[in-house]
Residue frames relative to the residue before (quaternion, step in Angstrom):
aa qw qx qy qz dx dy dz
M 1.0000 0.0000 0.0000 0.0000 0.00 0.00 0.00
K 0.6384 0.5337 -0.3178 0.4545 3.55 0.99 -0.80
N 0.6573 0.5161 -0.3073 0.4552 3.51 0.95 -0.91
T 0.6561 0.5170 -0.3218 0.4457 3.58 1.01 -0.86
S 0.6762 0.4828 -0.2885 0.4758 3.58 0.91 -0.90
G 0.6427 0.5284 -0.3189 0.4539 3.54 1.07 -0.70
S 0.6646 0.4979 -0.3002 0.4693 3.52 1.01 -0.82
V 0.6295 0.5261 -0.3272 0.4690 3.57 1.12 -0.76
A 0.6438 0.5103 -0.3138 0.4761 3.58 1.00 -0.84
G 0.6636 0.5036 -0.2993 0.4651 3.58 0.96 -0.90
G 0.6451 0.5059 -0.3203 0.4746 3.58 1.03 -0.77
G 0.6520 0.5132 -0.3182 0.4585 3.59 0.99 -0.79
L 0.6245 0.5299 -0.3303 0.4693 3.56 1.08 -0.77
K 0.6640 0.5064 -0.3048 0.4580 3.60 0.88 -0.91
L 0.6481 0.5108 -0.3155 0.4685 3.57 1.02 -0.85
G 0.6419 0.5314 -0.3224 0.4491 3.57 1.01 -0.81
V 0.6553 0.4989 -0.3055 0.4779 3.57 0.98 -0.91
L 0.6445 0.5243 -0.3213 0.4544 3.60 0.99 -0.86
L 0.6751 0.4885 -0.3056 0.4606 3.60 0.93 -0.83
M 0.6436 0.5048 -0.3208 0.4776 3.58 1.05 -0.72
A 0.7055 0.4587 -0.2686 0.4688 3.61 1.03 -0.72
T 0.4884 0.6961 -0.4316 0.3009 3.59 1.16 -0.40
P 0.6641 0.4842 -0.3450 0.4533 3.71 0.71 -0.84
L 0.6589 0.5001 -0.3248 0.4586 3.58 0.91 -0.78
L 0.6594 0.4961 -0.3133 0.4700 3.59 0.95 -0.86
L 0.6393 0.5157 -0.3340 0.4624 3.60 0.96 -0.77
W 0.6471 0.5186 -0.3147 0.4618 3.55 1.00 -0.87
L 0.6683 0.4966 -0.3043 0.4628 3.59 0.92 -0.86
V 0.7139 0.4600 -0.2744 0.4510 3.58 0.81 -0.94
L 0.7566 0.4278 -0.2172 0.4443 3.57 0.77 -1.09
L 0.8017 0.3191 -0.1435 0.4847 3.57 0.95 -0.85
V 0.7468 0.3488 -0.2139 0.5243 3.60 1.21 -0.25
I 0.7698 0.3842 -0.2310 0.4543 3.59 0.47 -1.14
L 0.7111 0.4702 -0.2788 0.4422 3.61 0.69 -1.04
P 0.6604 0.4880 -0.3393 0.4589 3.66 0.90 -0.75
H 0.6688 0.4924 -0.3129 0.4608 3.59 1.00 -0.73
L 0.6104 0.5307 -0.3427 0.4778 3.55 1.10 -0.62
D 0.6539 0.4898 -0.3062 0.4886 3.55 1.00 -0.84
L 0.6094 0.5483 -0.3476 0.4551 3.60 1.03 -0.73
L 0.6544 0.5100 -0.3028 0.4690 3.58 1.00 -0.86
M 0.6665 0.5097 -0.3015 0.4528 3.56 0.92 -0.91
V 0.6519 0.5051 -0.3052 0.4762 3.60 0.97 -0.81
S 0.6695 0.5186 -0.3052 0.4355 3.56 0.99 -0.78
L 0.7050 0.4523 -0.2498 0.4858 3.56 1.24 -0.51
R 0.6267 0.4894 -0.3652 0.4841 3.57 1.05 0.66
E 0.2076 -0.7590 0.6079 0.1059 3.51 -1.23 0.56
R 0.4428 -0.7070 0.4908 0.2516 3.55 -0.92 0.94
I 0.2554 -0.7777 0.5655 0.1010 3.53 -0.69 1.18
S 0.7410 -0.1581 0.1362 0.6383 3.52 0.96 -0.95
Y 0.7373 -0.3907 0.2700 0.4805 3.59 -1.25 -0.02
G 0.8554 0.0962 -0.1191 0.4949 3.53 -0.70 1.20
K 0.6925 0.4274 -0.2789 0.5098 3.60 1.26 0.01
Y 0.0612 -0.8082 0.5844 -0.0386 3.53 -0.87 1.07
A 0.1444 -0.7628 0.6243 0.0871 3.53 -1.29 0.48
F 0.5757 -0.5841 0.4516 0.3514 3.56 -1.19 0.63
S 0.1813 0.7868 -0.5586 0.1897 3.56 -0.78 1.06
F 0.3328 -0.6999 0.5922 0.2208 3.53 -1.32 0.49
A 0.2816 0.8133 -0.4784 0.1742 3.59 1.28 0.26
N 0.6503 0.5317 -0.3253 0.4342 3.60 0.95 -0.84
Y 0.6663 0.4682 -0.3017 0.4957 3.62 1.04 -0.73
I 0.6229 0.5345 -0.3386 0.4600 3.58 1.03 -0.77
E 0.6254 0.5378 -0.3288 0.4600 3.60 1.04 -0.83
F 0.6430 0.5349 -0.3187 0.4460 3.57 0.97 -0.84
F 0.7468 0.4202 -0.2319 0.4603 3.60 0.80 -0.99
T 0.7018 0.4404 -0.2761 0.4870 3.59 1.18 -0.38
E 0.6437 0.4771 -0.3323 0.4977 3.63 1.25 -0.10
P 0.3832 -0.7597 0.4672 0.2402 3.66 -0.39 1.10
L 0.6011 0.5777 -0.3677 0.4120 3.59 1.03 -0.68
Y 0.6851 0.4818 -0.2833 0.4671 3.56 0.90 -0.95
W 0.6787 0.5008 -0.2875 0.4538 3.59 0.87 -0.96
N 0.6747 0.4902 -0.2933 0.4674 3.58 0.90 -0.94
T 0.6431 0.5018 -0.3305 0.4748 3.60 0.99 -0.75
Y 0.6076 0.5663 -0.3271 0.4507 3.58 1.04 -0.79
V 0.7021 0.4509 -0.2531 0.4896 3.57 0.83 -1.02
R 0.6435 0.5222 -0.3227 0.4573 3.59 0.95 -0.85
T 0.6510 0.5133 -0.3234 0.4562 3.61 0.93 -0.85
A 0.6598 0.5014 -0.3074 0.4676 3.59 0.94 -0.87
T 0.6658 0.5156 -0.3060 0.4441 3.58 0.90 -0.90
M 0.6973 0.4585 -0.2776 0.4759 3.57 0.86 -0.99
S 0.6147 0.5374 -0.3531 0.4569 3.63 1.07 -0.61
I 0.6436 0.5034 -0.3151 0.4828 3.60 0.99 -0.80
L 0.6611 0.4955 -0.3055 0.4733 3.59 0.95 -0.86
A 0.6398 0.5143 -0.3268 0.4684 3.62 0.97 -0.80
T 0.6465 0.5183 -0.3135 0.4637 3.58 1.00 -0.79
A 0.6530 0.5063 -0.3091 0.4710 3.58 1.00 -0.83
L 0.6689 0.4925 -0.3012 0.4682 3.59 0.93 -0.86
T 0.6258 0.5330 -0.3322 0.4626 3.57 1.04 -0.76
L 0.6436 0.5063 -0.3128 0.4813 3.59 1.03 -0.80
V 0.6671 0.5101 -0.3109 0.4451 3.61 0.84 -0.94
I 0.7100 0.4299 -0.2597 0.4936 3.58 0.98 -0.78
G 0.7202 0.4835 -0.2568 0.4262 3.55 0.92 -0.88
F 0.5967 0.5939 -0.3739 0.3891 3.61 1.07 -0.57
P 0.6779 0.4578 -0.3237 0.4754 3.69 0.77 -0.78
I 0.6301 0.5333 -0.3381 0.4519 3.56 1.04 -0.78
S 0.6650 0.5131 -0.2915 0.4577 3.56 0.95 -0.92
Y 0.6506 0.5138 -0.3103 0.4653 3.55 0.98 -0.91
Y 0.6455 0.5208 -0.3247 0.4545 3.59 0.95 -0.85
I 0.6596 0.4957 -0.3073 0.4742 3.60 0.94 -0.89
A 0.7521 0.4514 -0.2338 0.4194 3.59 0.75 -1.05
K 0.8359 0.2552 -0.0807 0.4793 3.59 0.89 -0.97
V 0.7065 0.4343 -0.2727 0.4878 3.61 1.14 -0.38
M 0.7093 0.4349 -0.2502 0.4952 3.59 0.80 -1.05
R 0.0985 -0.7805 0.6164 0.0338 3.51 -1.19 0.70
G 0.8254 0.2845 -0.1549 0.4624 3.55 -1.21 0.45
R 0.8384 -0.1689 0.1616 0.4924 3.50 -1.18 -0.79
G 0.6194 0.5681 -0.3548 0.4095 3.58 1.02 -0.71
K 0.6014 0.5579 -0.3421 0.4582 3.57 1.11 -0.64
S 0.6852 0.4744 -0.2808 0.4759 3.57 0.92 -0.92
V 0.6407 0.5202 -0.3313 0.4573 3.58 1.00 -0.76
L 0.6710 0.4937 -0.3151 0.4547 3.58 0.88 -0.86
F 0.6489 0.4998 -0.3241 0.4733 3.58 0.99 -0.78
L 0.6275 0.5299 -0.3334 0.4629 3.58 1.07 -0.75
M 0.6130 0.5521 -0.3432 0.4490 3.60 1.04 -0.72
C 0.6412 0.4970 -0.3287 0.4835 3.60 1.08 -0.62
L 0.6795 0.5047 -0.2872 0.4485 3.60 1.10 -0.64
I 0.5740 0.6540 -0.3817 0.3116 3.60 1.01 -0.83
P 0.6647 0.4948 -0.3540 0.4336 3.71 0.74 -0.81
F 0.6954 0.4824 -0.2835 0.4510 3.62 1.08 -0.53
W 0.4512 0.6592 -0.4613 0.3862 3.56 1.28 0.35
V 0.6992 0.3598 -0.2491 0.5654 3.58 1.29 -0.23
S 0.6402 -0.5633 0.3640 0.3746 3.57 -1.21 0.43
E 0.6492 -0.5079 0.3982 0.4025 3.56 -1.26 0.32
L 0.6094 0.5636 -0.3519 0.4327 3.58 1.04 -0.72
V 0.6673 0.4947 -0.2925 0.4738 3.59 0.93 -0.95
R 0.6551 0.5095 -0.3157 0.4599 3.58 0.94 -0.85
T 0.6581 0.5064 -0.3112 0.4621 3.58 0.99 -0.78
F 0.6389 0.5014 -0.3253 0.4843 3.57 1.01 -0.78
G 0.5850 0.5679 -0.3657 0.4489 3.60 1.12 -0.59
W 0.6546 0.4936 -0.3063 0.4839 3.59 0.98 -0.79
M 0.6289 0.5284 -0.3351 0.4615 3.59 1.05 -0.73
I 0.6484 0.5117 -0.3212 0.4633 3.60 0.99 -0.78
L 0.6567 0.5079 -0.3018 0.4689 3.57 1.10 -0.71
L 0.8202 0.3580 -0.1208 0.4296 3.56 0.76 -1.09
R 0.5327 0.6469 -0.4238 0.3438 3.61 1.15 -0.29
E 0.7219 -0.4625 0.3038 0.4156 3.55 -1.31 0.34
S 0.7585 0.3008 -0.1751 0.5509 3.58 1.03 -0.74
G 0.4314 0.7442 -0.4205 0.2886 3.58 1.24 0.41
V 0.7729 -0.3852 0.2584 0.4329 3.52 -1.40 0.01
I 0.6981 0.4750 -0.2912 0.4497 3.60 0.76 -1.01
S 0.6436 0.5177 -0.3323 0.4553 3.61 0.92 -0.81
H 0.6525 0.5008 -0.3111 0.4761 3.62 0.98 -0.81
F 0.6514 0.5159 -0.3220 0.4536 3.60 0.96 -0.81
L 0.6566 0.5026 -0.3197 0.4627 3.61 0.92 -0.84
Q 0.6559 0.4880 -0.3231 0.4768 3.60 1.00 -0.71
W 0.6531 0.5162 -0.3106 0.4588 3.59 1.01 -0.82
A 0.6898 0.4603 -0.2759 0.4859 3.60 1.06 -0.72
G 0.4860 -0.6897 0.4172 0.3379 3.59 1.24 -0.13
L 0.4428 0.7037 -0.4582 0.3143 3.60 1.19 0.29
V 0.7679 0.1157 -0.0850 0.6243 3.59 1.23 -0.47
D 0.3691 -0.7490 0.5095 0.2080 3.55 -1.17 0.58
R 0.7700 0.1942 -0.1646 0.5850 3.61 1.21 0.19
P 0.6769 -0.4998 0.3321 0.4263 3.59 -1.22 0.35
V 0.2583 -0.7618 0.5832 0.1131 3.56 -1.13 0.81
E 0.2146 -0.7650 0.5960 0.1166 3.57 -0.78 1.03
M 0.0691 -0.8244 0.5617 -0.0102 3.57 -0.56 1.23
L 0.5377 0.5959 -0.4211 0.4225 3.58 1.23 0.20
Y 0.8105 0.3674 -0.2293 0.3943 3.49 -1.51 -0.03
N 0.6313 0.4457 -0.4024 0.4908 3.53 0.77 1.10
D 0.7095 -0.4982 0.3047 0.3944 3.55 -1.30 0.37
V 0.6212 0.5582 -0.3444 0.4288 3.57 1.05 -0.77
T 0.6548 0.5075 -0.2981 0.4742 3.57 0.99 -0.92
I 0.6147 0.5365 -0.3357 0.4707 3.60 1.00 -0.83
M 0.6836 0.4923 -0.2997 0.4477 3.60 0.84 -0.97
V 0.6155 0.5364 -0.3439 0.4638 3.60 1.03 -0.78
G 0.6778 0.5007 -0.2856 0.4565 3.57 0.89 -0.96
L 0.6609 0.5097 -0.3074 0.4571 3.61 0.95 -0.86
V 0.6652 0.4910 -0.3085 0.4704 3.58 0.92 -0.93
Y 0.6550 0.5184 -0.3117 0.4529 3.60 0.91 -0.89
T 0.6747 0.5122 -0.2870 0.4473 3.55 0.95 -0.95
S 0.7504 0.4236 -0.2002 0.4663 3.59 1.05 -0.80
M 0.4573 0.7488 -0.4317 0.2093 3.59 1.15 -0.46
L 0.6559 0.5335 -0.3367 0.4145 3.58 0.81 -0.91
F 0.6830 0.5010 -0.2924 0.4439 3.59 0.99 -0.81
M 0.6243 0.4684 -0.3475 0.5197 3.56 1.30 -0.01
V 0.6701 0.5284 -0.3010 0.4256 3.56 0.94 -0.92
V 0.6621 0.5551 -0.3216 0.3874 3.58 0.84 -0.97
P 0.7199 0.4052 -0.2888 0.4840 3.65 0.70 -0.88
L 0.6245 0.5327 -0.3532 0.4488 3.63 1.07 -0.59
V 0.6328 0.5145 -0.3307 0.4748 3.60 0.95 -0.81
S 0.6479 0.5359 -0.3188 0.4376 3.58 0.91 -0.93
V 0.7290 0.4337 -0.2506 0.4666 3.58 0.77 -0.98
L 0.6635 0.4936 -0.3129 0.4670 3.61 1.02 -0.71
D 0.5694 0.5787 -0.3895 0.4350 3.61 1.14 -0.46
S 0.6928 0.4859 -0.2800 0.4533 3.58 1.05 -0.63
L 0.5163 0.6304 -0.4120 0.4077 3.60 1.29 -0.06
D 0.4034 -0.7247 0.5114 0.2251 3.55 -0.70 1.13
D 0.4773 -0.6949 0.4659 0.2687 3.57 -0.80 1.08
S 0.6068 0.5778 -0.3605 0.4099 3.62 1.09 -0.67
L 0.5986 0.5573 -0.3729 0.4382 3.60 1.13 -0.48
I 0.6514 0.5045 -0.3029 0.4790 3.55 1.05 -0.79
E 0.6403 0.5140 -0.3155 0.4757 3.54 1.01 -0.86
A 0.6552 0.5127 -0.3215 0.4523 3.60 0.95 -0.81
G 0.6182 0.5461 -0.3447 0.4480 3.56 1.08 -0.66
Y 0.6791 0.4542 -0.2980 0.4937 3.58 0.98 -0.76
D 0.6186 0.5435 -0.3462 0.4497 3.63 1.03 -0.71
L 0.6984 0.4534 -0.2711 0.4830 3.62 1.09 -0.68
G 0.6718 -0.5394 0.2823 0.4220 3.60 1.21 0.38
G 0.4482 0.6906 -0.4594 0.3334 3.58 1.19 0.23
N 0.2797 -0.7169 0.6009 0.2160 3.54 -1.31 0.34
A 0.7676 -0.3787 0.2401 0.4580 3.56 -1.28 0.01
F 0.6551 0.5173 -0.3102 0.4550 3.56 1.03 -0.82
T 0.7119 0.4560 -0.2772 0.4565 3.62 0.76 -0.98
V 0.6279 0.5314 -0.3351 0.4594 3.60 1.06 -0.76
T 0.6580 0.5066 -0.2973 0.4711 3.53 1.01 -0.90
R 0.6906 0.4911 -0.2763 0.4534 3.57 0.94 -0.91
D 0.7915 0.3796 -0.1609 0.4511 3.57 0.83 -1.01
I 0.7747 0.3048 -0.1618 0.5298 3.59 1.16 -0.56
V 0.7492 0.4334 -0.2521 0.4328 3.59 0.59 -1.13
I 0.7170 0.4631 -0.2772 0.4411 3.59 0.74 -1.07
P 0.6326 0.5132 -0.3599 0.4547 3.69 0.89 -0.71
H 0.6725 0.4877 -0.3068 0.4645 3.57 0.96 -0.84
A 0.7251 0.4363 -0.2433 0.4740 3.58 1.00 -0.83
M 0.3918 0.7665 -0.4584 0.2211 3.62 1.18 -0.09
P 0.6359 0.4974 -0.3636 0.4647 3.67 0.89 -0.69
G 0.6660 0.4911 -0.3036 0.4722 3.61 0.97 -0.76
I 0.6209 0.5346 -0.3346 0.4655 3.55 1.06 -0.72
A 0.6709 0.4908 -0.2945 0.4715 3.55 0.91 -0.96
S 0.6560 0.5130 -0.3123 0.4571 3.59 0.92 -0.91
G 0.6830 0.4838 -0.2976 0.4592 3.60 0.84 -0.92
C 0.6548 0.5168 -0.3141 0.4533 3.57 0.96 -0.86
I 0.6330 0.5297 -0.3343 0.4549 3.61 0.98 -0.80
V 0.6881 0.4810 -0.2877 0.4609 3.57 0.83 -1.02
V 0.6756 0.4947 -0.3007 0.4565 3.59 0.86 -0.95
F 0.6599 0.5046 -0.3173 0.4575 3.58 0.91 -0.86
M 0.6647 0.4981 -0.3152 0.4589 3.60 0.86 -0.88
L 0.6701 0.4853 -0.3007 0.4744 3.61 0.91 -0.86
T 0.6699 0.4990 -0.3002 0.4606 3.60 0.97 -0.80
L 0.6658 0.5007 -0.3142 0.4553 3.58 0.91 -0.88
G 0.7588 0.3689 -0.2079 0.4949 3.59 0.99 -0.72
N 0.4032 0.7336 -0.4600 0.2959 3.57 1.28 0.17
Y 0.1516 -0.8026 0.5710 0.0821 3.60 -0.94 0.78
L 0.6937 0.5084 -0.2932 0.4175 3.58 0.82 -1.00
T 0.7189 0.4901 -0.2849 0.4024 3.57 0.60 -1.11
P 0.6980 0.4505 -0.3126 0.4606 3.67 0.72 -0.87
N 0.7136 0.4777 -0.2684 0.4365 3.58 0.92 -0.85
L 0.6713 0.4700 -0.2960 0.4907 3.59 1.10 -0.65
L 0.7437 0.3942 -0.2196 0.4932 3.59 0.88 -0.90
G 0.7284 0.4170 -0.2420 0.4869 3.59 1.16 -0.57
G 0.3579 -0.7618 0.4761 0.2549 3.54 1.20 -0.34
K 0.8028 -0.2852 0.2166 0.4767 3.58 -1.19 -0.53
S 0.6860 0.4678 -0.2811 0.4812 3.59 1.19 -0.46
S 0.3818 0.7609 -0.4753 0.2220 3.63 1.18 0.15
L 0.0904 -0.8435 0.5202 0.0989 3.59 1.10 -0.76
W 0.2888 0.7444 -0.5351 0.2761 3.55 0.73 1.18
F 0.5388 -0.6848 0.3687 0.3239 3.59 -0.78 0.96
T 0.5870 0.5665 -0.3782 0.4375 3.61 1.08 -0.56
E 0.6047 0.5348 -0.3687 0.4608 3.63 1.10 -0.53
Q 0.6215 0.5309 -0.3413 0.4641 3.57 1.06 -0.72
I 0.6445 0.5099 -0.3174 0.4731 3.60 0.99 -0.80
Y 0.6367 0.5262 -0.3089 0.4715 3.58 1.02 -0.85
T 0.6542 0.5245 -0.3091 0.4488 3.55 0.95 -0.86
Q 0.6592 0.5076 -0.3096 0.4604 3.58 0.96 -0.86
F 0.7165 0.4519 -0.2650 0.4606 3.60 0.88 -0.91
I 0.8214 0.3252 -0.1328 0.4493 3.54 0.64 -1.17
T 0.7318 0.4205 -0.2430 0.4781 3.58 0.91 -0.88
R 0.7927 0.3075 -0.1487 0.5050 3.58 0.81 -1.02
F 0.2924 -0.7806 0.4918 0.2516 3.57 1.28 -0.31
N 0.4286 0.6710 -0.4729 0.3773 3.53 1.14 0.78
W 0.1474 -0.8419 0.5157 0.0594 3.55 0.19 1.31
E 0.5781 0.5848 -0.3722 0.4303 3.58 1.15 -0.53
S 0.7057 0.4226 -0.2703 0.5003 3.62 0.78 -0.97
G 0.6272 0.5437 -0.3411 0.4412 3.59 1.01 -0.75
S 0.6561 0.5021 -0.3048 0.4739 3.56 1.02 -0.81
A 0.6284 0.5273 -0.3271 0.4691 3.56 1.05 -0.76
F 0.6578 0.4957 -0.3038 0.4788 3.59 0.92 -0.89
G 0.6593 0.5086 -0.3151 0.4554 3.58 0.93 -0.81
F 0.6590 0.4909 -0.3121 0.4767 3.58 0.99 -0.82
L 0.6249 0.5310 -0.3377 0.4621 3.61 1.04 -0.72
L 0.6315 0.5155 -0.3310 0.4753 3.57 1.07 -0.73
L 0.6328 0.5266 -0.3276 0.4636 3.57 1.02 -0.73
V 0.6405 0.5175 -0.3064 0.4776 3.57 1.00 -0.89
L 0.6460 0.5242 -0.3137 0.4576 3.59 0.94 -0.87
S 0.6917 0.4830 -0.2886 0.4527 3.56 0.77 -0.98
S 0.6547 0.5112 -0.3103 0.4623 3.58 0.96 -0.87
L 0.6586 0.5220 -0.3085 0.4458 3.58 0.96 -0.88
I 0.6969 0.4706 -0.2811 0.4625 3.56 0.86 -0.93
V 0.6198 0.5278 -0.3286 0.4788 3.61 1.07 -0.72
W 0.6466 0.5028 -0.3141 0.4800 3.61 0.98 -0.85
L 0.6589 0.5078 -0.3028 0.4651 3.56 0.94 -0.87
G 0.6577 0.5089 -0.3137 0.4582 3.58 0.99 -0.82
L 0.6399 0.5098 -0.3318 0.4697 3.59 1.01 -0.72
K 0.6521 0.5105 -0.3248 0.4568 3.58 0.99 -0.76
L 0.6626 0.5042 -0.3038 0.4631 3.59 0.96 -0.87
S 0.7242 0.4209 -0.2388 0.4913 3.60 1.01 -0.79
R 0.3635 -0.7576 0.4631 0.2820 3.58 1.37 -0.09
Q 0.4676 0.6385 -0.4566 0.4065 3.56 1.05 0.89
T 0.2979 -0.7153 0.5924 0.2207 3.55 -1.26 0.28
L 0.6413 -0.5347 0.3741 0.4035 3.56 -1.16 0.42
S 0.6318 0.5230 -0.3393 0.4607 3.61 1.06 -0.65
D 0.6105 0.5504 -0.3508 0.4487 3.63 1.09 -0.59
T 0.7061 0.4935 -0.2572 0.4379 3.56 0.99 -0.90
V 0.7551 0.3453 -0.1936 0.5225 3.57 1.12 -0.64
G 0.5436 0.6458 -0.3899 0.3680 3.55 1.25 -0.12
């Protein structure tokens, strides 16, 4: 009798877990796995005539033999890694200050100030930067009023402006995981580090950073993925010379109606992001379960 009731309870538990996991499994299969498989299949065909296709690697060959595509691909990866590093360098002190220095209501207010810019869409925030930095914008007028320049200054449409926009757009996604993981760091460990003769640098290196590593890895993954796949910020702040790979994908799909090349470019972007994330996890000695756990 015990075995029967135990097996029934075990079967009920398994059914409950299966029912709870069903929405996630459906989401993964229908919205992630199947679309990417279809993307791969489309990228491996070449249009012979109207409505007729043949299996071919021509779309990938075109990518590797066209310098514009390859250079844009490498440039996008490089600037995305740099933007992620800058976001971490700026976001880590802010997160530490919020988590370990601020107390009470001030902590909540400061965290809320980080959230406020993200109450509006990325498009609105990007247009805000354009209003500030354009030739007839706020900063240009202020510099002329202060006598620092004698004519309007155009600060848009360059790599520095693109980097500013990318870091600003991604900052929250670095701060949130870092604040969460630093909140769990026992203050007595930091105090013990100082009592044993450590300074700010050694305590940060030997205690704070190792403890925060899962949050660092999680924030870097999210920021890198968002930056690599960003379309609005590089194209609005960088203009026609932005040379961002998502623009090449958009051009293939929307402008040239070449879904085969667009699918190949999209799949290559997926491979690039997966490879860099895997490499980052290896270098940081983290696992994917550590970063999302």
